[in-house]
C-alpha positions in Angstrom: -51.4 45.7 -88.2 -49.4 43.1 -89.4 -49.2 39.3 -89.7 -50.6 36.4 -91.9 -54.4 36.6 -91.9 -56.5 33.5 -92.2 -59.8 35.4 -93.5 -63.1 34.2 -91.6 -66.7 34.4 -91.7 -67.6 37.4 -89.0 -71.0 38.0 -88.2 -71.6 41.2 -86.5 -74.8 41.9 -84.7 -75.6 45.0 -82.7 -79.0 45.6 -81.2 -80.3 49.1 -80.3 -79.7 52.6 -81.7 -77.3 54.1 -83.8 -75.1 54.7 -81.0 -75.2 50.9 -80.9 -74.9 50.0 -84.6 -72.1 52.9 -85.6 -69.3 51.5 -83.9 -69.9 48.0 -85.4 -69.8 49.6 -88.3 -66.5 51.0 -87.8 -65.4 47.4 -86.8 -66.8 45.6 -89.8 -65.2 48.0 -92.2 -62.0 47.5 -90.4 -62.3 43.2 -90.3 -63.2 43.6 -94.4 -60.1 45.7 -94.8 -58.1 43.0 -93.0 -59.5 40.5 -95.5 -62.5 38.8 -93.6 -65.9 38.0 -95.0 -68.1 40.0 -92.7 -72.0 39.7 -92.4 -74.1 42.5 -90.3 -77.3 42.2 -88.9 -78.6 44.9 -87.0 -82.7 46.3 -86.6 -84.3 47.2 -90.0 -84.3 50.9 -90.1 -80.1 50.5 -90.3 -80.4 48.8 -93.8 -79.7 51.6 -96.3 -76.8 52.8 -94.2 -75.4 49.5 -93.6 -75.9 48.1 -97.6 -74.3 51.8 -98.4 -70.9 50.9 -97.1 -71.1 47.4 -99.5 -71.9 44.8 -96.6 -74.1 42.2 -96.8 -77.2 42.9 -94.3 -80.2 40.9 -92.3 -82.4 43.0 -90.5 -82.4 41.7 -86.6 -86.2 42.9 -85.7 -88.2 45.9 -86.7 -87.6 49.6 -87.1 -85.8 50.5 -84.1 -86.5 54.2 -85.0 -89.9 53.6 -85.6 -90.7 51.5 -82.1 -89.0 54.0 -80.0 -91.5 56.9 -81.5 -94.3 54.4 -80.8 -93.5 53.9 -76.8 -92.3 57.4 -76.5 -92.0 58.4 -72.7 -92.4 55.0 -71.5 -88.7 53.9 -72.8 -87.5 55.7 -69.5 -89.4 53.5 -67.7 -87.2 50.3 -66.2 -90.0 48.3 -66.2 -91.0 49.1 -69.6 -87.7 48.3 -70.9 -87.8 44.9 -69.4 -91.1 44.3 -70.7 -90.1 45.1 -74.3 -86.9 43.0 -74.3 -88.8 39.9 -72.7 -91.9 40.3 -75.0 -90.4 41.5 -78.3 -86.7 42.4 -78.6 -85.0 38.6 -77.1 -87.8 36.5 -79.3 -87.1 38.6 -82.6 -83.0 38.0 -82.1 -83.4 34.0 -81.8 -86.1 34.0 -84.8 -83.3 35.6 -87.1 -79.8 35.3 -85.9 -79.4 31.6 -86.4 -79.8 31.9 -90.3 -77.7 35.0 -90.3 -75.0 33.1 -88.7 -75.0 29.7 -90.6 -71.4 29.1 -91.3 -70.1 31.6 -89.2 -66.4 31.3 -87.7 -66.9 33.9 -85.0 -70.3 36.1 -83.7 -70.0 39.4 -82.0 -72.7 40.8 -80.6 -73.5 44.5 -78.9 -76.2 46.6 -77.3 -79.1 44.4 -76.5 -78.0 41.4 -78.1 -79.0 38.3 -75.9 -79.4 35.5 -78.3 -75.9 35.7 -79.5 -74.2 33.5 -77.0 -76.8 30.7 -77.3 -76.3 30.7 -81.3 -72.7 30.6 -81.2 -73.1 27.7 -78.7 -75.1 25.7 -80.9 -72.8 26.5 -84.0 -69.5 25.5 -81.9 -68.3 28.8 -82.6 -66.6 31.7 -80.5 -68.7 34.7 -79.5 -67.6 38.1 -78.2 -69.6 41.0 -76.9 -68.6 44.5 -77.6 -69.7 47.1 -74.7 -69.3 50.9 -74.9 -68.8 51.6 -71.3 -67.5 49.6 -68.3 -70.9 50.1 -66.8 -72.4 47.1 -68.0 -69.6 44.9 -66.1 -70.2 44.1 -62.4 -68.2 46.6 -60.4 -68.2 48.2 -56.6 -67.1 51.3 -58.2 -70.3 51.9 -60.3 -73.9 50.6 -60.4 -75.8 48.8 -63.2 -76.9 50.8 -66.0 -80.5 50.8 -64.6 -79.5 53.1 -61.5 -79.6 56.7 -62.0 -77.5 57.7 -58.9 -73.6 57.6 -59.6 -72.0 58.3 -56.5 -73.1 55.8 -54.0 -71.2 54.0 -51.7 -69.1 50.7 -52.9 -71.1 48.2 -50.7 -74.3 50.2 -52.4 -73.3 49.4 -55.5 -72.4 45.6 -54.9 -76.0 45.4 -53.4 -77.5 46.8 -56.5 -75.4 44.7 -59.2 -77.1 41.5 -56.8 -80.7 43.0 -57.3 -80.0 43.8 -61.0 -78.8 40.3 -61.7 -81.8 38.8 -60.0 -84.0 41.0 -61.9 -82.7 40.1 -65.3 -82.8 36.5 -64.3 -86.4 36.7 -63.5 -87.5 38.7 -66.7 -85.2 37.2 -69.3 -84.4 33.7 -68.1 -87.6 32.6 -69.8 -87.4 34.1 -73.2 -83.7 32.9 -73.4 -84.4 29.5 -72.2 -87.2 29.0 -74.6 -84.9 30.5 -77.2 -82.0 28.0 -76.4 -84.5 24.8 -76.6 -85.4 25.3 -80.1 -81.9 25.6 -80.8 -81.4 22.1 -78.9 -79.7 23.6 -75.8 -80.6 23.7 -72.3 -82.0 26.5 -70.2 -80.6 29.3 -68.2 -81.1 30.2 -65.0 -78.4 32.8 -64.5 -79.0 35.4 -67.3 -76.0 37.5 -66.0 -73.7 34.7 -65.7 -74.9 33.7 -69.4 -74.5 37.3 -71.1 -70.9 37.6 -69.5 -69.4 34.2 -70.1 -67.9 35.3 -73.0 -64.8 37.6 -73.7 -65.9 41.1 -73.5 -64.1 44.1 -75.4 -64.9 47.2 -73.8 -64.3 49.8 -76.5 -64.3 53.2 -74.6 -61.8 55.8 -73.8 -59.8 55.5 -70.3 -59.5 59.3 -70.5 -63.1 59.3 -69.8 -64.3 56.0 -68.0 -60.9 55.6 -65.8 -59.8 51.8 -65.3 -61.8 49.9 -62.0 -59.7 47.8 -60.4 -62.5 45.2 -59.9 -63.1 44.6 -64.0 -63.2 40.9 -64.7 -60.1 38.9 -66.7 -62.4 38.3 -69.9 -62.4 42.2 -70.5 -60.4 44.0 -73.0 -60.1 47.3 -72.7 -59.8 49.2 -76.0 -60.3 52.7 -77.2 -63.7 53.3 -78.9 -64.6 52.5 -81.9 -64.6 55.4 -84.4 -65.4 55.6 -88.3 -63.2 57.2 -90.3 -63.6 60.6 -91.0 -65.6 61.7 -93.9 -68.1 64.5 -95.0 -68.2 68.3 -94.6 -70.7 70.9 -93.2 -73.8 71.7 -95.4 -73.9 75.5 -96.5 -76.7 76.7 -94.3 -74.2 75.4 -91.4 -71.5 77.1 -92.5 -73.3 80.5 -92.9 -74.7 80.1 -89.5 -71.2 79.4 -88.0 -69.8 82.4 -89.8 -72.7 84.8 -88.7 -71.8 85.2 -85.2 -69.9 83.5 -81.9 -69.7 80.1 -81.9 -72.8 78.2 -81.1 -73.6 75.7 -78.4 -74.8 72.3 -79.8 -78.0 70.9 -78.9 -79.2 67.4 -79.9 -80.9 64.2 -78.1 -80.0 61.6 -81.0 -82.4 58.6 -80.8 -84.3 60.1 -77.6 -87.9 60.6 -78.6 -89.8 61.7 -75.4 -92.8 63.3 -76.5 -92.4 66.8 -74.7 -89.3 67.0 -77.2 -90.9 69.5 -79.1 -91.4 71.8 -75.5 -87.9 70.5 -74.3 -86.5 72.3 -77.8 -88.4 75.5 -77.4 -87.3 75.8 -73.5 -83.7 75.7 -74.8 -84.1 78.0 -77.5 -85.8 80.9 -75.1 -83.1 80.0 -72.4 -80.2 80.5 -75.3 -81.9 83.8 -76.3 -82.0 85.2 -72.6 -78.4 83.8 -72.1 -77.1 85.4 -75.1 -76.1 82.1 -76.9 -76.8 80.8 -80.3 -77.6 77.3 -80.9 -77.6 74.7 -83.6 -80.2 72.1 -82.9 -80.1 68.6 -84.1 -83.8 67.2 -83.4 -82.5 63.6 -84.3 -85.0 60.7 -84.1 -87.6 63.1 -82.7 -88.3 64.1 -86.4 -89.3 67.6 -84.8 -89.1 70.2 -87.9 -88.5 73.9 -88.3 -92.1 74.3 -88.4 -92.9 73.1 -85.3 -90.7 75.0 -83.0 -90.7 78.6 -82.1 -87.3 79.4 -82.3 -85.8 82.8 -83.2 -82.9 83.9 -85.7 -80.2 83.1 -83.2 -81.3 79.3 -84.0 -80.7 76.7 -86.3 -82.5 73.4 -86.8 -80.2 71.1 -88.7 -80.0 67.0 -89.7 -77.0 64.7 -89.3 -73.7 66.4 -89.8 -70.1 64.9 -89.0 -69.0 65.5 -85.7 -65.4 65.7 -87.1 -66.1 69.1 -89.2 -68.8 70.5 -86.7 -67.7 70.0 -83.1 -64.3 72.0 -83.0 -66.2 75.0 -84.2 -69.0 74.6 -81.4 -68.6 76.6 -78.1 -70.3 73.7 -76.1 -72.6 70.5 -76.6 -75.6 69.8 -74.6 -76.9 66.1 -75.4 -78.4 63.1 -74.2 -75.6 61.2 -73.0 -75.1 58.4 -75.2 -71.3 56.7 -75.2 -70.8 57.9 -78.7 -71.9 61.6 -78.4 -70.4 61.8 -75.2 -66.9 60.3 -76.7 -67.0 62.9 -79.8 -67.5 65.9 -77.7 -64.5 64.8 -75.2 -62.2 64.2 -77.9 -63.1 67.8 -79.6 -62.2 69.2 -76.5 -65.5 70.8 -75.9 -67.5 71.6 -72.6 -70.8 69.8 -72.2 -74.1 69.2 -70.4 -75.7 65.9 -70.5 -79.4 65.6 -70.1 -79.8 62.0 -69.4 -83.1 60.0 -70.4 -82.0 56.4 -69.3 -79.8 53.5 -68.9 -76.0 54.2 -69.5 -76.9 57.7 -70.1 -76.6 58.5 -66.3 -73.1 56.8 -66.2 -71.9 59.1 -68.9 -73.6 61.9 -67.0 -71.7 61.1 -63.9 -68.4 60.8 -65.4 -68.7 64.3 -67.2 -69.1 65.7 -63.8 -66.6 63.8 -61.8 -64.3 65.3 -64.5 -65.3 68.9 -64.9 -66.2 68.8 -68.3 -69.3 70.5 -67.4 -72.2 71.3 -65.0 -74.3 68.7 -63.2 -76.3 66.7 -65.2 -79.9 67.9 -65.8 -82.4 64.8 -66.6 -84.7 65.4 -69.0 -87.8 65.7 -66.7 -86.0 68.9 -64.9 -86.1 70.4 -68.0 -89.2 73.0 -67.1 -88.2 76.5 -66.4 -86.4 79.3 -68.9 -84.8 81.2 -65.9 -83.1 78.0 -64.9 -81.8 76.5 -68.1 -80.5 80.1 -69.3 -78.1 80.3 -66.1 -77.1 76.6 -66.8 -76.4 77.4 -70.4 -74.4 80.8 -69.1 -72.4 78.5 -66.8 -71.6 76.1 -69.6 -70.0 78.6 -71.9 -68.4 80.9 -69.5 -66.7 78.4 -66.8 -62.9 78.5 -68.0 -62.6 75.3 -65.7 -64.8 73.5 -68.0 -62.7 74.3 -71.1 -59.4 73.6 -69.3 -60.7 69.9 -68.4 -62.2 69.4 -71.4 -58.8 70.4 -73.4 -56.9 67.9 -70.7 -59.1 65.2 -71.5 -59.1 65.4 -75.1 -55.0 65.1 -75.1 -55.7 61.9 -73.4 -57.9 60.4 -76.3 -55.3 58.5 -78.6 -55.0 54.9 -80.0 -56.8 53.3 -82.8 -60.2 51.2 -81.1 -60.7 49.6 -84.4 -57.2 48.0 -84.5 -56.9 46.8 -81.0 -60.4 45.2 -81.2 -59.8 43.2 -84.3 -56.5 42.1 -82.4 -58.6 40.6 -79.9 -61.2 39.1 -82.1 -58.4 37.6 -84.3 -57.1 35.8 -81.4 -60.4 34.2 -80.8 
């Protein structure tokens, strides 16, 4: 990237899990390298991680990891998701974001950020939103994020969007309008129009998502936002990898259903039956090796760098977050998605449509060892999955951070 840069004060304010925050951290580091003054706001549990990269941090709401564990299985309910947004997440954003953004030249939101457009309007500065999948934008080619069925007729998708927009306004117009009145701004009635009025950067790999022909003109398509590759594998992981055939990686990121221990044990038993070795990443569930009954064919591990691990596994079973789906696709590995909520069903549909793995297995259907064993065997033995995964990997190119920065600097 070339050209004379006028340094600006830029606030990045993602709300959500690690999948919402990590791409914005990559963007923050890129903006800082360009000479901009970057401030970062996110849920409180991300403070040590963000500060370790030398970025000023402000907590926008409580510890998201602890909250998800507190709500447990209820987070899979659309009704519960809306209730938490209305009563907790949106009011907390309006309380914390104005102070963080004082003196800003640009505000950039992501995830569940709802106060950003209002704070930017009150300050008279531009606002942009970063999405990690086209599914957040109205289209006849996919339903809204809360719809689990991905192969609906276009007319049904349009009807779903009309209903989703009405529901969004019914649930969130009140807390958003209250926050706006505190800022001296008028109320809103159409929340969908309010959230999509600003420029939107869709940071996703089109080799995975395709390009819907009816995306709005304010949507800027760029590749996925990646942190620079760094770090290596722990010795115990290296030893396990060297001890036998390439394993399957099993991980559910920030998903915290109360039956996750049972889910992990079911997969462990199924892997043994299918003669598959298993690396298990419990993620935010906090499940430890002492709590689950696994055998020598399994190893529970903590966070490890994807760039070092994924090329060495045979396939990946995961929840279907945007970041994990893209990382696995970039590594050219087959994948089985076990979706829990929201855009995970969109990514599960894309993986199925592209032939990257078996049909998705929603988490509430993980019940029987025999069926899981059959699915794992199919995942690792179907050569077409490997061929399609390799083809998609070849199409994932470009620098999403650089492309996103070009869009933001034009603002």
